C-alpha positions as CSV (number, residue, x, y, z in Angstrom):
1,M,46.3,19.4,-19.9
2,K,49.4,21.6,-20.4
3,A,51.7,22.4,-23.3
4,K,54.7,24.7,-23.9
5,L,56.4,26.4,-26.9
6,I,60.0,27.5,-26.5
7,I,61.1,30.2,-29.0
8,N,64.8,30.8,-29.4
9,K,65.8,33.6,-31.8
10,D,69.1,31.8,-32.6
11,F,67.4,28.7,-33.9
12,T,65.4,29.2,-37.1
13,V,64.0,26.9,-39.7
14,G,64.6,29.6,-42.2
15,E,63.2,32.5,-44.2
16,I,59.7,31.8,-45.4
17,D,59.3,32.2,-49.2
18,N,55.9,33.9,-49.6
19,R,55.1,31.5,-52.4
20,I,54.4,28.9,-49.8
21,Y,51.0,30.5,-49.7
22,G,50.2,29.8,-53.3
23,S,47.1,28.3,-54.8
24,F,45.8,26.7,-58.0
25,I,43.3,27.3,-60.7
26,E,42.6,24.4,-63.2
27,H,40.2,24.2,-66.1
28,L,38.1,21.9,-64.0
29,G,34.5,22.2,-62.9
30,R,33.6,25.7,-62.0
31,A,37.1,26.9,-61.1
32,V,37.4,29.1,-64.2
33,Y,33.9,29.3,-65.7
34,N,31.4,30.6,-63.1
35,G,34.2,30.8,-60.7
36,I,36.8,33.5,-61.4
37,Y,35.1,34.2,-64.8
38,E,31.4,34.9,-65.3
39,P,30.8,37.7,-67.8
40,T,27.1,37.9,-67.1
41,H,27.6,38.3,-63.3
42,P,26.5,41.6,-61.8
43,T,30.0,42.2,-60.5
44,A,31.8,41.2,-63.7
45,D,34.6,43.6,-64.8
46,D,35.5,44.6,-68.4
47,M,37.1,41.2,-69.0
48,G,34.3,39.1,-67.4
49,F,36.1,38.4,-64.1
50,R,34.0,38.4,-61.0
51,K,35.0,41.3,-58.8
52,D,33.4,39.8,-55.7
53,V,35.6,36.7,-56.2
54,L,38.7,38.9,-56.7
55,D,37.9,40.6,-53.4
56,M,37.9,37.3,-51.6
57,V,41.1,36.2,-53.3
58,N,42.8,39.4,-52.2
59,K,41.9,38.7,-48.6
60,L,43.9,35.5,-48.9
61,N,46.9,37.4,-50.2
62,V,47.9,34.6,-52.6
63,P,51.4,35.3,-54.1
64,I,51.3,32.7,-56.9
65,V,48.7,30.6,-58.7
66,R,49.4,27.4,-60.6
67,Y,47.6,27.2,-64.0
68,P,46.0,25.6,-66.1
69,G,46.4,22.2,-64.4
70,G,46.5,19.7,-63.1
71,N,45.3,16.7,-65.2
72,F,43.8,19.1,-67.7
73,V,47.2,20.3,-68.9
74,S,48.3,16.9,-70.1
75,G,45.9,17.1,-73.0
76,Y,45.9,20.8,-73.5
77,N,46.9,22.7,-76.6
78,W,47.8,26.2,-75.3
79,E,47.2,27.7,-78.7
80,D,43.5,27.1,-78.3
81,G,43.3,29.7,-75.5
82,I,44.9,32.7,-77.3
83,G,43.7,35.3,-79.8
84,P,40.1,36.2,-80.8
85,K,37.6,34.3,-78.7
86,E,35.3,33.7,-81.6
87,K,38.0,31.7,-83.4
88,R,38.9,29.5,-80.5
89,P,37.8,25.8,-80.8
90,R,35.6,23.9,-78.4
91,R,37.3,20.7,-77.3
92,A,36.2,17.4,-75.7
93,E,38.4,17.6,-72.6
94,L,39.4,14.1,-71.7
95,A,40.9,14.5,-68.2
96,W,37.6,15.5,-66.7
97,H,35.2,14.5,-69.5
98,V,33.7,18.0,-70.1
99,I,33.5,20.5,-73.0
100,E,36.2,23.1,-72.8
101,T,35.1,26.3,-74.5
102,N,38.6,28.0,-74.4
103,E,37.0,31.4,-73.6
104,V,39.8,31.7,-71.0
105,G,43.4,31.0,-71.8
106,I,46.8,32.4,-70.9
107,D,45.9,35.7,-72.5
108,E,43.1,36.2,-70.0
109,F,44.5,34.4,-67.0
110,Q,47.7,36.4,-66.8
111,E,45.5,39.5,-66.7
112,W,43.3,38.0,-64.0
113,A,46.5,37.3,-62.0
114,K,47.5,41.0,-62.2
115,R,44.0,41.9,-60.9
116,A,44.3,39.4,-58.1
117,N,47.8,40.8,-57.2
118,T,49.4,37.4,-57.8
119,E,51.9,35.7,-60.1
120,V,51.4,32.8,-62.5
121,M,53.0,29.4,-62.1
122,Q,52.5,28.1,-65.6
123,A,52.4,24.4,-66.4
124,V,53.3,22.9,-69.8
125,N,51.9,19.9,-71.5
126,L,54.3,17.0,-71.4
127,G,51.6,14.4,-71.8
128,T,50.5,14.7,-75.5
129,R,53.1,17.3,-76.4
130,G,56.8,18.1,-75.7
131,A,59.7,20.4,-75.7
132,D,58.9,22.3,-78.9
133,E,55.4,23.3,-77.7
134,A,56.8,24.3,-74.3
135,R,59.4,26.6,-75.7
136,N,56.8,28.1,-78.1
137,L,54.6,28.9,-75.1
138,L,57.5,30.4,-73.2
139,E,58.4,32.5,-76.3
140,Y,54.8,33.7,-76.5
141,C,54.7,34.6,-72.8
142,N,58.2,36.0,-72.1
143,F,60.0,37.0,-75.3
144,P,59.9,40.8,-75.8
145,K,59.4,41.0,-79.6
146,G,60.8,40.2,-83.0
147,T,60.0,36.5,-83.1
148,Y,56.9,34.6,-84.4
149,Y,55.3,33.9,-81.1
150,S,56.3,37.1,-79.3
151,D,54.8,39.1,-82.2
152,L,51.7,36.9,-82.2
153,R,51.2,37.9,-78.5
154,R,51.6,41.6,-79.5
155,E,49.0,41.1,-82.3
156,H,46.6,39.8,-79.7
157,G,47.0,43.1,-77.8
158,F,49.7,42.4,-75.3
159,E,52.7,44.6,-76.2
160,E,54.7,43.7,-73.0
161,P,55.8,40.2,-72.2
162,F,53.9,38.3,-69.4
163,D,57.2,37.6,-67.8
164,I,56.1,34.4,-66.1
165,K,59.0,33.2,-63.9
166,V,57.9,29.7,-62.6
167,W,57.1,26.8,-65.0
168,C,55.9,23.3,-64.2
169,L,57.2,20.5,-66.5
170,G,54.0,18.6,-66.8
171,N,51.7,17.2,-64.1
172,E,51.6,13.9,-62.3
173,M,53.3,12.0,-65.1
174,D,53.6,8.9,-63.0
175,G,49.8,8.5,-62.7
176,S,47.9,5.9,-64.8
177,W,45.0,8.3,-65.0
178,Q,47.2,10.9,-66.7
179,I,46.9,11.6,-70.4
180,G,50.3,10.6,-71.8
181,A,51.5,9.0,-68.5
182,K,55.2,7.9,-68.6
183,T,57.8,5.9,-66.8
184,A,60.3,7.7,-64.7
185,E,62.9,7.2,-67.4
186,E,60.6,8.4,-70.2
187,Y,59.6,11.5,-68.2
188,G,63.0,12.2,-66.9
189,R,64.5,12.3,-70.4
190,L,61.6,14.5,-71.8
191,A,61.7,16.8,-68.8
192,C,65.5,17.2,-69.1
193,E,65.3,18.1,-72.8
194,T,62.4,20.5,-72.3
195,A,64.1,22.2,-69.4
196,K,67.3,22.7,-71.5
197,V,65.5,24.5,-74.3
198,M,63.4,26.6,-72.0
199,K,66.4,27.7,-70.0
200,E,68.2,28.5,-73.3
201,L,65.3,30.7,-74.3
202,D,64.9,32.4,-70.9
203,P,67.6,31.7,-68.2
204,S,65.7,33.7,-65.6
205,I,62.9,31.2,-65.2
206,E,62.6,28.6,-62.5
207,L,61.5,25.0,-63.4
208,V,59.6,22.4,-61.4
209,A,60.0,18.7,-62.2
210,C,57.1,16.3,-61.5
211,G,57.6,14.3,-58.4
212,S,55.2,11.4,-57.4
213,S,51.5,12.0,-57.5
214,S,51.3,11.1,-53.8
215,L,53.3,9.5,-51.0
216,F,51.4,6.2,-51.6
217,M,52.3,5.7,-55.3
218,P,54.0,2.3,-55.7
219,T,56.9,4.0,-57.5
220,F,57.4,6.7,-54.9
221,G,61.0,7.3,-54.1
222,K,62.4,5.5,-57.1
223,W,60.5,7.9,-59.3
224,E,62.0,11.0,-57.7
225,S,65.6,9.7,-57.8
226,T,65.3,8.6,-61.5
227,V,63.7,11.9,-62.6
228,L,66.3,14.0,-60.7
229,E,69.2,11.9,-62.1
230,H,68.1,13.2,-65.5
231,T,67.0,16.7,-64.6
232,Y,69.2,17.8,-61.7
233,D,71.3,20.3,-63.5
234,Y,68.4,22.1,-65.2
235,V,65.5,22.2,-62.7
236,D,65.1,24.1,-59.4
237,Y,62.3,22.2,-57.7
238,I,60.6,18.9,-57.5
239,S,56.9,18.7,-56.9
240,L,54.9,17.0,-54.2
241,H,51.1,16.3,-54.3
242,N,48.9,14.9,-51.6
243,Y,45.3,15.1,-50.4
244,Y,43.9,14.2,-47.1
245,G,40.4,13.1,-45.9
246,N,38.3,11.6,-43.1
247,R,36.9,8.7,-45.1
248,D,36.6,6.4,-42.0
249,N,35.0,9.2,-39.9
250,D,37.8,8.8,-37.3
251,T,38.3,12.4,-36.3
252,K,41.3,11.7,-33.9
253,A,43.2,9.9,-36.7
254,Y,42.2,12.6,-39.3
255,L,43.5,15.4,-37.1
256,A,46.9,13.6,-37.2
257,S,47.2,14.0,-41.0
258,S,50.0,16.5,-40.8
259,L,52.3,13.8,-39.6
260,D,51.9,12.1,-43.0
261,M,52.7,15.4,-44.7
262,D,55.8,15.9,-42.6
263,N,57.0,12.4,-43.4
264,F,56.4,12.9,-47.1
265,I,58.3,16.2,-47.1
266,K,61.3,14.7,-45.2
267,S,61.4,11.7,-47.5
268,V,61.6,13.8,-50.6
269,I,64.3,16.0,-49.1
270,A,66.3,12.9,-48.4
271,I,66.0,11.7,-52.0
272,C,66.9,15.1,-53.4
273,D,70.0,15.2,-51.2
274,Y,70.9,11.6,-52.1
275,V,71.0,12.6,-55.8
276,K,73.0,15.7,-54.9
277,A,75.6,13.5,-53.2
278,V,75.7,11.0,-56.1
279,K,76.2,13.8,-58.6
280,K,78.7,15.5,-56.3
281,S,76.8,18.7,-56.9
282,D,76.9,22.0,-55.0
283,K,73.3,22.7,-56.1
284,T,70.3,22.1,-53.8
285,I,66.9,21.1,-55.2
286,N,64.0,22.6,-53.2
287,L,60.4,21.4,-53.0
288,S,57.2,22.7,-54.5
289,F,54.2,21.2,-52.7
290,D,52.0,22.4,-55.5
291,E,48.9,20.4,-54.7
292,W,47.7,19.9,-51.2
293,N,44.3,20.1,-49.5
294,I,41.4,18.0,-48.2
295,W,39.6,16.1,-50.9
296,F,37.0,13.4,-50.2
297,H,33.6,14.9,-49.6
298,S,32.6,15.2,-53.3
299,D,33.7,11.7,-54.4
300,E,30.2,10.1,-54.5
301,A,28.5,13.1,-56.2
302,D,31.2,13.2,-58.9
303,K,30.6,9.6,-59.8
304,K,27.1,10.6,-60.9
305,L,28.1,13.5,-63.1
306,E,26.9,13.4,-66.7
307,R,29.7,13.6,-69.2
308,W,30.4,16.4,-71.6
309,Q,28.8,19.3,-69.7
310,I,30.3,22.8,-69.6
311,A,31.6,23.8,-66.2
312,P,29.6,21.3,-64.1
313,H,29.5,21.2,-60.3
314,Q,32.6,19.0,-60.0
315,L,34.9,18.3,-57.1
316,E,32.9,20.7,-54.9
317,D,33.8,19.6,-51.4
318,I,31.8,21.4,-48.8
319,Y,34.3,21.7,-45.9
320,N,33.4,21.4,-42.2
321,F,35.1,22.6,-39.1
322,E,37.4,19.6,-38.6
323,D,38.7,20.1,-42.1
324,A,39.7,23.6,-41.1
325,L,41.7,22.3,-38.2
326,V,43.5,19.8,-40.4
327,V,44.3,22.6,-42.9
328,G,45.7,24.5,-40.0
329,T,48.0,21.7,-39.0
330,L,49.1,21.2,-42.7
331,L,50.0,24.9,-42.9
332,I,52.1,24.7,-39.7
333,T,53.8,21.6,-41.2
334,L,54.7,23.6,-44.4
335,L,56.2,26.3,-42.2
336,K,58.2,23.8,-40.2
337,N,59.8,22.7,-43.4
338,C,60.2,26.2,-45.0
339,D,63.9,25.8,-45.4
340,R,63.2,23.4,-48.3
341,V,59.5,23.9,-49.2
342,K,59.7,27.1,-51.0
343,M,56.4,27.0,-52.9
344,A,53.1,25.3,-52.1
345,C,49.7,25.5,-53.7
346,L,46.4,25.0,-51.9
347,A,44.4,23.1,-54.5
348,Q,42.3,24.7,-55.5
349,L,41.2,28.3,-55.1
350,V,37.5,28.7,-56.3
351,N,34.7,26.2,-56.2
352,V,36.8,23.1,-56.9
353,I,38.0,21.7,-53.5
354,A,38.4,25.3,-52.6
355,P,38.2,27.9,-49.8
356,I,36.0,30.2,-51.9
357,M,32.6,29.1,-53.2
358,T,30.2,30.9,-55.6
359,E,26.7,30.7,-56.9
360,N,26.2,31.0,-60.6
361,G,25.0,34.6,-61.0
362,G,24.8,34.9,-57.2
363,D,26.8,35.2,-54.0
364,V,30.3,34.3,-53.0
365,W,31.3,33.0,-49.5
366,A,34.2,31.6,-47.5
367,Q,34.4,27.9,-46.6
368,T,35.8,26.9,-43.2
369,I,39.3,26.3,-44.6
370,F,39.4,29.9,-45.8
371,Y,40.2,31.2,-42.4
372,P,43.4,29.3,-41.3
373,F,44.8,29.9,-44.8
374,M,44.0,33.6,-44.6
375,H,45.6,33.9,-41.2
376,A,48.8,32.0,-42.2
377,S,49.2,33.9,-45.4
378,N,48.7,37.3,-43.9
379,Y,50.5,36.8,-40.5
380,G,53.0,33.9,-41.4
381,R,55.6,35.8,-43.3
382,G,59.1,36.3,-42.2
383,V,61.3,33.9,-40.3
384,A,60.0,30.6,-38.9
385,F,61.6,29.4,-35.6
386,I,62.3,25.8,-34.9
387,P,59.3,24.8,-32.7
388,V,60.3,23.2,-29.5
389,V,56.9,22.0,-28.2
390,S,56.2,19.9,-25.1
391,S,52.8,18.4,-25.3
392,E,51.0,15.3,-24.3
393,K,50.5,12.8,-27.1
394,Y,48.1,10.2,-28.3
395,D,48.2,7.2,-30.7
396,T,46.0,6.3,-33.6
397,E,45.8,2.9,-35.2
398,R,48.4,3.9,-37.8
399,L,50.2,6.9,-36.4
400,K,51.9,7.0,-32.9
401,D,52.9,9.9,-30.7
402,V,50.6,12.5,-32.1
403,P,51.0,15.7,-30.1
404,Y,47.8,17.3,-28.9
405,V,49.4,20.7,-29.7
406,E,50.8,21.5,-33.1
407,A,52.5,24.9,-33.1
408,I,55.0,27.2,-34.7
409,A,56.2,30.8,-34.3
410,V,56.9,33.3,-37.1
411,M,58.7,36.6,-36.7
412,N,58.1,39.5,-39.2
413,E,61.1,41.8,-38.5
414,E,59.7,44.5,-40.8
415,K,56.5,44.8,-38.9
416,K,58.0,44.0,-35.6
417,E,55.5,41.2,-35.0
418,L,55.7,37.7,-33.6
419,T,52.8,35.3,-34.5
420,V,52.2,31.9,-32.9
421,F,50.0,29.5,-34.8
422,A,48.6,26.6,-32.7
423,V,46.1,23.8,-33.1
424,N,44.7,22.0,-30.1
425,R,43.8,18.5,-31.4
426,S,42.1,17.4,-28.2
427,L,38.4,16.7,-28.6
428,E,37.7,17.0,-24.9
429,D,40.1,19.3,-23.1
430,N,41.2,22.9,-23.2
431,I,45.0,23.2,-22.9
432,D,47.0,25.7,-20.8
433,F,49.6,26.8,-23.3
434,E,52.8,28.6,-22.2
435,I,54.8,30.6,-24.8
436,D,58.4,31.2,-23.7
437,L,59.2,34.9,-24.8
438,R,62.4,35.4,-22.9
439,D,64.3,36.3,-26.2
440,F,62.0,39.2,-26.8
441,T,61.6,42.6,-25.2
442,N,58.7,45.1,-24.9
443,V,56.2,42.5,-25.9
444,K,52.6,43.5,-26.3
445,L,49.7,41.4,-27.2
446,I,47.9,42.4,-30.4
447,E,45.2,39.8,-30.4
448,H,44.4,36.1,-30.0
449,I,42.2,34.8,-32.8
450,V,40.3,31.6,-32.4
451,L,38.4,29.4,-34.8
452,E,36.3,27.0,-32.9
453,N,32.9,25.2,-33.0
454,D,31.1,22.7,-30.9
455,D,30.1,20.7,-34.0
456,M,33.1,19.2,-35.8
457,K,30.9,18.7,-38.9
458,A,29.6,22.3,-39.0
459,S,30.1,24.1,-42.4
460,N,29.4,27.3,-44.1
461,T,26.8,27.6,-46.9
462,V,25.4,30.3,-49.2
463,D,22.4,30.6,-46.8
464,N,24.6,30.5,-43.7
465,P,28.0,31.8,-44.6
466,N,29.0,32.8,-41.1
467,N,28.3,29.5,-39.3
468,V,32.0,28.8,-38.8
469,V,34.0,32.1,-38.5
470,P,36.9,33.2,-36.2
471,H,36.7,35.5,-33.3
472,N,39.4,37.5,-31.5
473,N,38.3,36.8,-27.9
474,G,41.0,34.2,-27.2
475,V,42.5,34.3,-23.7
476,T,46.2,35.1,-23.6
477,K,47.9,36.9,-20.7
478,L,51.4,38.3,-20.7
479,E,53.8,37.6,-17.8
480,E,57.4,38.6,-17.3
481,D,59.1,36.3,-19.8
482,S,56.2,34.4,-21.2
483,A,52.6,34.4,-22.3
484,K,50.0,32.1,-20.9
485,A,47.2,31.2,-23.4
486,T,44.2,29.0,-23.3
487,L,43.8,26.7,-26.3
488,N,40.2,25.8,-26.3
489,K,39.4,22.2,-27.2
490,H,39.7,21.4,-30.9
491,S,40.6,24.9,-32.0
492,W,42.8,26.9,-34.4
493,N,44.6,29.7,-32.7
494,V,46.6,32.8,-34.0
495,I,48.3,34.7,-31.2
496,R,49.9,37.9,-32.4
497,F,52.5,40.0,-30.5
498,Q,54.1,43.3,-31.1
499,I,57.9,43.0,-30.3
């Protein structure tokens, strides 16, 4: 089987916003407690954050992290997580039916973000609360001094503002499972008025309005258009959420998941531009795909969880090799749409449907999905070229014309590097892959990284953390105006060139 990628320097998708490699920490399961925060752990720093986890997060080079939810935020009183810890209340947390101790709040999380070399994407509660509480939180975080909430922050030991620049106006407000769920009209009006007061207080911030909770919501499309009709003049992004899984154990169909993501993105872009046309506006609304990942492995275990625990083992999917291939194709799809998808969050970062796992009091290790995300985040910065890929295709029961090769090229002008990301979806065949390099001179091969495994269900565990890891023994040979690579069957490939 053969495939070819043509790269033309004159045809680009656009500049990649680094925040497309964002992630997410929610007060859910062991994401915060016994995840990023474990004061009794041997590696804990002065604030109780696990240094071994920070080291792993730094390898992913995550530029922004959404916080504190997620479903959690729709019932959250932000004031519970500030000031002296001994005075903070314990709450019955209704979204996930656990006890929230409030040991970690915005005071601590913004400091963790600094230590993780990342920024905060802060969500506000528009479920049980509204515009007033949102502006108060913004004042606490971003106002320099001389007001009630800014001076309260300073009393708590933070002289300088947190200067959080990206704010989410609630979470999944169309979902029946959401605390304080709303109709599109109800949410659109509330989000509009909240956005207005927040932008009055700090015009430098960017705001994300809630889109549909997934492509398959019955109100999808109408929800987006209604919300944007209310909020268009005040927000900068609309959110997309979607999770993928292999519930039918049909690997060929599962590996085609990125076609669903691409359809979702293009549909939301069309709706945004429809509202733009109706409003006769010069402003373009961009997309924040601020929840995406694989999520299905832990479903049965989570049904058996006892309620009202503190930091239970919740939503702890153990990812296998085929999950890593799907994550690779989803990353390529985000890059293919980087002209409009400016932010995205792999949900989540630690323990909860996450690339990083920990043992309470013990080790930390990388799941299979850690590696394609790490490669894309570190090597996929710069300009994305429109991928012209010729590849044989296959059909699934639901999706047709699925290319065996999913690929894209990214050029980092500053580093003088060109990186090609490619997934071979074939379960049986290696693919001879030609990369047309005629637009580049003095090309040298840096490396060809491959993530592969004979067992599609192979995973990493605390006892065997290196069961599925990449190697750099991929086969790529440079010719006069091209490179000829071998994409091994069912593999993730990162082919890096100096240009």
